[in-house]
C-alpha positions in Angstrom: 12.3 -9.0 36.4 10.3 -12.2 36.1 7.5 -10.7 37.2 7.5 -8.0 34.6 8.3 -10.7 31.6 5.2 -12.5 33.0 2.7 -9.5 32.9 3.9 -8.3 29.6 3.5 -11.8 28.3 -0.2 -12.0 29.9 -1.0 -9.0 28.4 0.1 -10.1 25.0 -1.7 -13.3 25.2 -5.3 -11.7 26.2 -5.2 -9.4 23.3 -3.8 -11.9 20.7 -6.4 -14.3 21.8 -9.1 -11.8 22.0 -7.9 -10.2 18.3 -7.7 -13.6 16.9 -11.4 -14.4 17.9 -12.6 -10.7 16.7 -11.0 -11.2 13.7 -12.5 -14.4 12.5 -16.0 -13.5 13.9 -15.6 -10.0 12.1 -14.1 -11.5 8.6 -17.0 -14.2 8.5 -19.2 -11.1 7.9 -17.4 -9.3 5.6 -17.5 -9.9 1.6 -14.2 -10.9 -0.1 -14.7 -10.4 -3.7 -13.2 -12.8 -6.4 -12.4 -12.9 -9.9 -14.8 -15.9 -10.4 -17.5 -14.8 -8.4 -21.0 -14.3 -10.4 -22.9 -11.2 -10.0 -27.0 -10.9 -10.0 -28.1 -10.4 -13.7 -31.6 -9.7 -12.6 -30.5 -6.2 -11.0 -31.1 -3.1 -13.0 -28.0 -1.4 -12.3 -28.0 2.4 -11.6 -26.0 4.9 -13.5 -22.2 4.6 -12.5 -19.5 7.8 -12.6 -16.2 6.7 -12.3 -13.9 9.9 -10.9 -10.1 9.3 -11.1 -7.8 12.3 -10.1 -4.5 11.9 -11.9 -1.2 13.6 -11.1 1.6 12.7 -13.0 0.4 9.4 -13.7 1.6 8.9 -17.4 3.0 5.3 -16.6 -0.4 3.7 -15.4 -3.3 5.8 -16.4 -3.5 4.3 -20.0 -3.9 0.8 -18.6 -6.4 1.9 -16.0 -8.8 3.4 -18.2 -8.8 0.8 -20.9 -9.5 -1.6 -18.0 -12.4 0.8 -16.7 -13.7 0.9 -20.4 -13.8 -2.6 -21.1 -15.9 -3.5 -18.4 -19.3 -4.9 -18.9 -21.2 -1.9 -17.3 -23.7 -0.1 -19.9 -24.7 2.9 -18.1 -20.8 3.8 -17.1 -19.2 7.0 -17.3 -15.5 7.8 -16.6 -14.1 11.3 -15.5 -10.3 11.7 -15.6 -9.2 15.0 -14.0 -5.6 15.9 -14.7 -4.7 17.4 -11.6 -1.8 19.8 -12.8 0.5 17.3 -13.9 4.3 18.0 -15.3 4.6 14.7 -17.2 2.9 13.4 -20.4 -0.5 12.6 -18.4 -2.5 15.3 -20.5 -1.0 13.8 -23.6 -2.1 10.4 -22.4 -5.7 11.6 -21.7 -6.2 13.7 -24.7 -5.2 10.6 -26.9 -7.3 8.3 -24.9 -10.3 11.0 -25.3 -10.2 10.6 -29.1 -10.0 6.9 -28.7 -13.2 6.6 -26.4 -15.5 9.8 -26.7 -17.3 8.8 -23.9 -14.2 9.5 -21.5 -14.6 13.3 -19.7 -11.3 14.9 -19.3 -11.0 17.8 -17.0 -7.7 19.5 -16.9 -6.6 21.4 -13.5 -3.9 24.3 -13.7 -4.1 26.1 -10.7 -4.8 24.8 -7.2 -7.1 27.3 -5.1 -6.4 28.5 -1.6 -7.5 26.1 1.1 -7.6 22.8 -1.0 -5.2 20.0 -1.1 -4.7 18.7 -4.8 -6.4 15.4 -4.6 -9.5 16.7 -2.9 -10.0 19.5 -5.1 -9.4 17.2 -8.1 -12.4 15.0 -6.9 -14.6 17.9 -5.9 -14.1 19.2 -9.6 -15.0 15.4 -11.0 -18.0 15.2 -9.1 -19.4 18.5 -10.2 -19.2 16.8 -13.9 -20.8 13.6 -12.4 -24.1 12.4 -14.0 -24.3 9.2 -12.0 -26.4 7.9 -9.0 -23.6 6.3 -7.7 -20.1 7.6 -7.4 -16.9 5.4 -7.8 -13.7 7.2 -6.5 -10.5 5.5 -7.3 -6.7 6.4 -8.4 -5.1 6.2 -11.4 -3.0 3.1 -10.9 -6.1 0.8 -9.9 -6.5 -2.0 -12.0 -10.4 -3.5 -11.9 -10.9 -7.1 -13.1 -13.7 -7.8 -15.7 -16.9 -7.7 -13.8 -15.6 -6.1 -11.0 -17.9 -3.0 -11.2 -21.2 -5.1 -11.6 -20.1 -7.7 -8.8 -19.6 -4.8 -6.1 -22.5 -2.5 -7.4 -24.5 -5.9 -7.0 -23.6 -6.4 -3.4 -24.1 -2.8 -2.5 -27.4 -2.8 -3.7 -28.5 -6.0 -2.3 -27.1 -5.0 0.9 -28.9 -2.0 1.0 -25.4 0.2 1.4 -24.9 3.9 1.2 -21.1 3.5 1.1 -18.6 0.6 -0.1 -15.1 0.4 0.5 -12.5 -2.3 -0.9 -8.9 -3.2 0.5 -7.5 -4.0 -3.1 -4.6 -6.5 -3.7 -1.6 -4.8 -3.4 0.8 -7.8 -3.1 3.8 -7.6 -5.7 7.4 -6.6 -5.3 9.8 -8.3 -3.0 9.4 -10.7 0.4 10.1 -7.8 3.0 7.7 -5.3 0.7 4.8 -7.9 0.6 5.2 -8.8 3.9 4.9 -5.0 5.1 1.9 -4.5 3.1 0.3 -7.7 4.5 1.1 -5.9 8.2 -0.6 -2.8 6.7 -3.7 -4.8 5.9 -4.1 -5.8 9.3 -3.6 -2.5 10.7 -6.7 -1.5 8.5 -8.7 -4.7 9.5 -8.3 -3.6 13.1 -9.4 0.0 12.7 -12.7 -1.5 11.0 -13.0 -3.9 14.0 -12.8 -1.3 16.7 -14.2 1.6 15.2 -16.5 0.2 12.3 -14.8 3.1 9.9 -12.4 2.5 7.3 -12.1 4.5 3.9 -9.7 3.0 1.2 -8.6 5.5 -1.6 -8.4 2.8 -4.2 -12.1 2.1 -4.0 -15.2 4.3 -2.3 -18.1 3.5 -3.7 -21.0 5.8 -2.4 -24.5 7.0 -3.7 -24.3 10.7 -5.3 -27.4 11.6 -3.1 -25.3 10.7 0.3 -22.3 12.5 -1.4 -24.0 15.8 -1.5 -26.1 15.2 1.9 -23.1 14.7 3.8 -20.9 18.0 2.4 -18.8 16.0 -0.1 -15.1 16.9 -0.6 -15.9 20.6 0.3 -16.1 19.5 3.8 -12.6 17.8 3.8 -10.9 20.2 1.3 -7.7 20.3 3.7 -7.6 16.9 4.9 -4.7 14.8 4.0 -6.4 11.4 4.9 -9.2 12.2 2.8 -10.1 8.4 2.3 -10.5 8.0 6.5 -12.2 11.7 6.6 -14.7 10.8 3.9 -15.7 7.7 5.6 -15.9 9.4 8.8 -18.6 11.8 7.4 -20.6 8.9 6.0 -20.5 7.0 9.2 -21.2 10.1 11.8 -24.4 11.0 9.2 -25.8 7.7 10.0 -25.5 6.3 6.3 -24.9 2.6 6.0 -21.4 1.5 5.3 -19.5 -2.1 4.6 -15.8 -2.8 3.9 -14.9 -5.8 1.9 -11.5 -7.4 0.5 -10.3 -8.2 -2.9 -9.4 -11.5 -3.7 -6.7 -12.1 -5.7 -6.4 -10.0 -8.8 -9.9 -8.6 -8.2 -8.7 -4.9 -7.7 -5.1 -4.3 -8.1 -2.9 -1.4 -7.3 0.8 -1.0 -7.6 0.7 1.3 -4.4 4.6 2.5 -4.4 7.4 1.1 -6.5 9.2 -0.5 -3.6 9.3 -0.5 0.3 11.6 2.4 0.4 9.2 4.5 -1.3 6.3 3.1 0.5 8.1 4.2 3.9 8.5 7.9 2.5 4.8 7.8 1.8 3.6 6.6 5.0 5.9 9.6 6.4 4.2 12.3 4.4 0.4 11.6 5.8 0.5 9.2 8.7 0.8 11.7 11.1 -2.7 13.1 9.8 -4.1 10.1 10.0 -3.9 10.2 13.9 -5.3 13.8 13.7 -1.6 15.4 14.3 -2.0 14.1 18.2 1.5 13.6 19.7 0.1 11.6 22.6 -2.1 9.4 20.0 0.7 8.9 17.9 3.2 7.8 20.8 0.7 5.5 22.3 -0.1 3.7 18.9 3.7 3.7 18.8 3.9 1.7 22.4 1.1 -0.5 21.9 2.3 -1.8 18.1 5.7 -2.1 20.1 4.2 -4.3 22.7 1.7 -6.4 20.7 3.6 -6.7 17.4 7.2 -6.9 18.3 7.5 -7.9 22.1 5.9 -11.8 21.2 8.5 -12.7 19.5 11.4 -11.7 22.0 9.5 -12.5 24.7 9.8 -16.5 23.7 13.7 -16.2 24.5 13.4 -14.3 27.7 12.0 -14.7 31.0 10.5 -17.6 32.9 9.1 -20.4 30.9 5.4 -19.8 31.6 6.1 -16.1 30.1 7.8 -17.6 27.1 4.8 -20.2 26.6 2.3 -17.2 26.7 4.6 -15.3 24.2 4.5 -18.4 22.3 0.5 -18.5 22.4 0.4 -15.0 21.2 2.6 -16.0 18.2 0.4 -19.1 17.1 -2.5 -16.7 17.4 -1.1 -14.2 14.9 -0.3 -17.1 12.6 -3.6 -18.7 12.7 -4.8 -15.3 11.3 -2.2 -15.2 8.5 -3.0 -19.1 7.6 -6.7 -17.8 7.6 -6.0 -14.8 5.1 -3.5 -16.9 2.9 -6.5 -18.9 1.7 -8.3 -15.7 0.1 -5.9 -13.2 -0.3 -2.4 -12.9 -2.0 -0.1 -13.4 0.9 2.2 -16.0 2.4 1.8 -17.6 5.8 5.6 -17.4 5.9 5.3 -13.4 6.6 4.6 -14.0 9.8 8.4 -14.2 10.8 8.8 -10.9 9.2 5.9 -9.4 11.3 8.2 -7.7 14.4 10.2 -6.1 11.3 7.7 -4.7 9.9 5.9 -3.4 12.8 9.2 -1.5 13.5 9.5 -0.2 10.2 6.4 1.2 10.5 6.8 2.6 13.9 9.9 4.2 12.6 8.0 5.6 9.6 4.9 7.3 11.8 7.8 8.9 14.3 9.1 10.2 11.4 6.0 11.6 10.0 5.3 13.0 13.5 8.7 15.1 13.5 9.1 16.1 10.2 5.4 17.8 10.4 5.9 19.4 13.4 9.4 20.7 12.9 8.5 22.3 9.6 5.3 23.6 10.9 2.8 21.7 8.7 2.6 19.2 5.8 3.6 19.4 2.1 1.2 17.2 -0.1 2.1 16.9 -4.1 4.4 19.7 -3.7 1.9 22.2 -1.8 2.6 23.3 1.5 0.2 23.6 4.2 0.2 25.1 7.5 -0.5 22.7 10.4 -1.7 25.5 12.4 -4.4 26.4 10.3 -5.5 23.0 9.1 -6.0 21.9 12.7 -7.6 25.3 13.5 -9.9 24.9 10.3 -11.0 21.2 11.4 -11.5 22.3 15.2 -14.1 24.8 14.2 -15.7 22.5 12.2 -15.9 19.9 14.5 -17.1 22.7 17.2 -19.9 23.9 14.8 -21.1 20.4 14.4 -21.7 20.0 17.9 -24.5 20.8 20.3 -22.2 23.1 22.4 -22.3 25.7 19.5 -25.0 28.6 20.0 -24.3 30.7 16.9 -24.1 29.5 13.3 -21.0 29.7 11.2 -21.3 32.0 8.0 -17.9 32.5 7.4 -14.2 31.1 8.2 -11.5 33.1 6.2 -7.5 33.2 6.2 -6.0 36.4 6.3 -3.9 37.0 3.2 -3.0 40.5 3.8 -3.5 43.0 6.8 -2.2 43.9 9.9 -2.6 40.6 12.1 -0.4 38.4 10.0 -1.0 35.2 7.6 -1.4 32.8 10.1 -4.5 34.1 11.3 -8.5 33.0 10.6 -11.3 35.4 10.6 -14.7 33.8 11.8 -18.1 35.2 11.6 -21.0 34.1 13.6 -24.4 34.7 13.7 -27.0 34.6 16.6 -30.4 34.9 16.8 -30.7 36.9 20.0 -28.4 38.9 22.5 -28.6 36.2 25.0 -27.2 33.5 23.0 -24.5 35.8 21.9 -23.6 36.8 25.7 -23.7 32.9 26.4 -21.4 31.9 23.8 -18.9 34.8 24.3 -18.6 34.1 27.9 -18.2 30.4 27.2 -15.4 31.2 24.5 -13.8 33.8 26.6 -13.7 31.3 29.7 -12.7 28.4 28.1 -9.0 27.0 28.0 -9.2 25.3 24.9 -11.5 27.3 22.6 -12.7 25.3 19.6 -10.7 22.5 20.8 -7.5 24.1 19.4 -5.9 25.5 22.5 -2.6 23.5 21.1 -2.5 26.0 18.1 -3.8 28.8 19.2 -1.5 31.7 20.1 -4.2 34.3 20.8 -7.9 35.6 19.7 -9.9 38.7 19.7 -13.5 38.3 20.3 -16.0 41.3 19.1 -19.4 41.5 18.7 -21.3 44.0 16.1 -25.1 44.7 15.1 -25.8 44.8 11.4 -27.1 48.3 10.2 -31.0 48.1 10.0 -31.0 48.4 6.6 -28.8 45.6 5.7 -30.2 42.1 4.4 -29.6 38.9 6.1 -26.3 37.1 4.9 -27.0 34.4 2.2 -24.4 31.7 1.8 -22.8 30.9 -1.6 -20.4 31.7 -3.7 -19.4 35.7 -3.7 -15.5 36.0 -3.9 -13.1 34.3 -3.6 -11.8 37.8 -2.7 -12.7 39.1 0.5 -11.9 42.5 1.7 -12.5 43.2 5.7 -12.5 47.2 6.5 -12.9 48.6 9.9 -13.3 52.4 10.7 -12.7 53.8 14.2 -15.1 56.6 14.5 -15.2 60.2 16.2 -17.8 60.5 19.0 -21.2 60.3 17.9 -20.0 58.7 14.3 -21.8 55.6 14.2 -25.1 57.3 14.0 -23.8 59.8 11.1 -21.8 56.9 9.2 -25.1 54.4 9.4 -27.4 57.6 7.7 -24.9 58.2 5.1 -24.8 54.3 4.2 -28.3 54.1 3.6 -28.0 57.2 1.2 -25.4 55.8 -0.9 -25.7 51.8 -0.6 -28.3 51.2 -3.4 -26.2 52.9 -5.9 -23.4 50.9 -4.7 -24.9 47.5 -4.3 -25.6 47.4 -8.5 -22.0 47.6 -9.2 -20.7 45.4 -6.4 -22.3 44.3 -3.4 -21.6 44.8 0.1 -22.0 41.4 2.3 -22.2 42.9 5.3 -21.9 46.3 7.3 -22.2 46.2 11.3 -21.1 48.3 14.0 -19.4 47.2 17.3 -21.4 46.9 20.3 -18.3 47.0 22.2 -14.8 48.5 22.4 -14.1 52.2 21.0 -16.9 53.4 18.5 -16.3 51.8 15.1 -18.2 50.4 12.2 -17.1 46.8 10.1 -17.8 45.9 6.8 -17.2 43.0 4.6 -17.1 43.3 0.7 -16.7 40.3 -1.8 -14.7 40.5 -5.3 -14.1 38.0 -8.0 -10.8 38.9 -8.5 -7.9 41.4 -7.3 -8.4 42.9 -10.8 -12.3 43.5 -10.4 -11.7 44.9 -7.0 -9.5 47.6 -8.7 -11.7 48.4 -11.1 -14.8 48.5 -9.2 -13.2 51.0 -6.7 -12.2 53.6 -9.5 -15.4 53.3 -10.7 -17.3 54.1 -7.7 -14.9 57.1 -7.1 -15.2 58.5 -10.0 -18.8 58.1 -10.1 -18.9 59.9 -6.8 -20.8 56.9 -5.2 -18.2 55.7 -2.7 -17.4 56.6 0.0 -20.7 57.5 1.5 -21.0 61.4 1.7 -20.5 62.6 5.2 -19.1 59.3 6.5 -15.1 59.8 5.9 -15.2 62.9 8.1 -16.1 60.6 10.7 -13.4 58.3 10.3 -10.1 58.7 12.8 -8.5 55.2 12.0 -9.1 52.8 9.2 -7.7 49.5 8.7 -8.1 46.8 6.3 -7.4 42.9 5.6 -7.9 40.9 2.6 -8.8 37.3 3.1 -9.5 34.0 1.2 -12.4 31.9 2.4 -11.2 28.5 3.9 -12.9 24.8 3.0 -15.5 25.3 6.0 -16.5 29.0 5.0 -20.3 29.4 4.0 -19.3 32.7 1.9 -17.0 31.9 -0.6 
């Protein structure tokens, strides 16, 4: 047993001494923004659009807006997105718009499929933005005077593409403040070991970079949107930096109390770990070993093991002491550190169990299937690798049809038959296709050839309602159907375009076509008009049909056809 104590203590002291040295070295190179800092008056500041999504923020939104409007920044645009609020947020925003005509207010009444609320709100805000730089922030974030110029000045002087800042969170009771301090450690550790970080309260990015990386459309279903966004920035090779807010520079009241904060972590922490049970458990064990054991170990085992644990605690105290000089924290919080770690472990385990047991997440009242989320993210990750031969044209979630509502339809295009066959074989022989084997209950791979007169598919917004029809045909029916389609299609395309028509290269003789509609009502009206005018179905094609199936599906966030 003494040997075990000695091994655990040795591991801890190595980790904490290494972490402490790494922490001090990294922090020296990171900016700490303070309210009394001077900004560069010689800089010509670019236009800036601040985008604030707001869902039931009546208590804080007015103060946040007034602080932004009072900023000494001449070329400033503030865009407020009222995201389906059920309180008086809308009334407050309308009053502010009357007082400050330069404000832009967008109201969202419905959430479209395959979007999370905040992600969609930010996306809509960016569509209205005219600034060269974009700042994504929240409705409860308070900016001190001059903070916009100071942060933009830093970004310009260091030729950054993206700057994120951990805000001053420190208010409330002792245990709450101590827990927030621990979260700051976790964020700082993430930066040190991954060079990636995203803070929802302050995400400053060039608009050109936002557009180049795909913006919020690329992370439409990501709960941890801030972390996901910064991953896009880093993975595309753009320059990012992370800073800390000194006392009062940028303040946010995250949650009202510790229990509300833990509940918030429970909602989204499993998403931060990519919904991986193994990753979550490993992180919990690591946090227990490094964050709790040193405080217990100073009372257990042989004297040398206790001494090593003591060194670990002293190293941790040195970090607290350093931060207390610049940030709004107390050195005494080091005593509460192990309690904060245990609370955090409990919250993320709760997040994991709840997400798995209910089969998904609920974000701002919107339920989302965990399986579909992981599948869409896996397909996107696979598409962006060199392993993928084909081009992803469309990815839809089935809403109506014989294969069920938890199914996805994926359309990919290949330059030649060799690439198609190679990809098909690779997919069929893979025990983890698209990297989503853990949520994949089954799949079917089919190969098609477009009708020779069909133009190539062009990405863009054609729907959002997509209908997929498949006709199993009699012997010889494919040639007859193609001839009938070629005659009838020009008239059809003038009323409602067919996205693609194809015939199968495997399985029974059949044809498959995709049609996009702007709404269900439009679909009904189009079908009636085509039938009444005798344009559709193509004459001579219906006689070849043995069996017909159809599905209605909606595009996911990664679909090129929307």
